N, C-alpha and C positions, 0 to 999 in steps of 0.2 A: 795460375789458379791455381786456389787454397782448395786443400782437401776437402772442406764442408761444400762448396759448389759442385768440385766433380761429384761428390755421391749424393749432390741435390739431384744434378742433371742423369746420374745413372740409375735414380728411385725414377724420376721422372720418366724414363726410358722403359722401364720395368713396367711400369705403370703402364702405361702404353702400348707394352709387349702383351699383357696379359689380358688388356680386353681387347686386344687384335686376337689371341688366341680363341675368348671367350664367344665372339660374331663368331669366329669362321668355323667355330664346331657347332655354336648352333645353326649357321649358314648348313655345313655338312648333314646338321640330324634332323634339320626342317622335312627332308625327303622321306625320310622315312615313318613319319607318322609320332615322332617324339614330340610330346609336347612340355610347357614350361609350366611351371604349378597351372596345374590343367588346363592351361590357353594353348591351340595349336600351334606352334611354331610360324605355321603361314598366316596368323592373325598379327603376330609381333608387329609387321611394320611393311611398306612399300619396298620395291627396289632393293632388297639387302643384297644382293650380288653386286650391287655399285655400291654398297657401306663396306660391305668388305672388304672389295679389290681398294677402295680407298682408302680402308685401314692399313692394310697390308700396305698398299704403298708410303701409308705415315710411317708408317715404324720403321719398313727397310730405309727410305729416305733420310728418315729424322737418326736412327742409327749412324748411317752415313756421315750427317753433316756432324753427331757428336763427336765421332770418332775422327774427324777432320779437325773440329775445333778442339778438340785435347791438345790434340799432334801440333796445332798451331800455336796454345799455348804454350806448350813446352819448347817448342824453336825458339818463341820468342823470351820466354824466360832463362833459356842459356844462351841466346844471343845479348840479352839486359847483364847476365855476370860479363861474359864476354868484354862487353863494354865498360862495365866497372872495373875491371882487370886492369883495360887498356887504357883509362883515363886514369886511375891511381899510378901506375905508368907513368905519364906524359906529369903528371906533379913530381911525381919524385924525381925523375930526369930533369923537368925545369930547379925545383931546391937544390939541389945538388950543383948545379949549373952557376946559380945564383949566391950557393952557400950560405942559405939560409941558418940560422940556430936553431935547434930543435924551438926553444918558442916560437919562433917569427913562423917555423911549419905549422907549429897548429892554430897561429893565429890566421895562418894564408889557408888550411883545410875550411877553417871556420867561415871567412870570408868568402870562399866560392860556394860554400853550402847554404851563404846569405845571411848570414847571424850579421846585426848590430854589435856599433862598441857597448856600448853596453851591456849585450848578453854574452859576447865573448869575457867583458870582467870577470864575471858573473861568474861563467862555468870555469874560467881557468884561474880565481880567485886571484887578482889583481885587480890594480886601479884602472879608471878609463883610459887616464892618462899613457899609462904602462903601453897600452894594447894600441893607443893612436900611436902612439911613439913606434912601435914595433909594423903599424902598418905604414906607416912613409917610409920606414924601410924597407919593406920587402915592396913597393912600389917602388924608389930606390934602387934596388939590386936588379928589378924587373927588367927598369926601362920605362914604366908607365906613369900613366898619375891616375890612377883611381880604380876604384874595383872592377869596373866596366871594360877597361881595358886587356887589365888583368885576369878575368876569364875570354877575353877573346884571343888572347895569347895560347890557353889549353885547345879552346875550342880549334883555333889557325891550324894547330898541330893535329889534332884530330882530321880536320878535313883532310888539310895535305895527305897525310897518310890514307887517307880514304881516296884519294887521285892518283896514288902514287903506288898501283897493285901491287901485293908482297904476296906470293901463293903461303895460301893454308896460313894467315893470321888468325891475329883474335882479332885483329879490328877489323878485315873481312867478313867472318862470323857476324860482329855486331851490328855491320848494315845491311846483311841479307835478311831481317827479320822487318 
């Protein structure tokens, strides 16, 4: 969760807390004959006790939910970072096994990101023919017939690792969130 969202949640919670403090004080002072802008507090509205209790419960439960939500978001972000590292490790391991050239590695990474041949050629400053040749070399070295099978190779490795428990691995953190 980004900082702007966190700040917005805390501001909303703080406003709710301030409203609750206000109503609790009004409720507490009501029995002492205190007036609010010349109006006796008893005339402000019915069932103030229930309203105050509702506000207090709303603040307490809202703060608890906010705290749990922020903790969950932090855990998810940490797990995502670990997953990203684990995926990069799987890619690099396969790239080494397949003996990909640096150019083929670049193209393979772009393929896993879903870029098409034209986009890859523009990003790398090469012709589409060159990218197609590199793509075919990657598929041949990987023993696959296309992009889907290439991606499946990486995903299968991640899933196999998930099914084979390893103590305190980055992958287990990835699947914990």
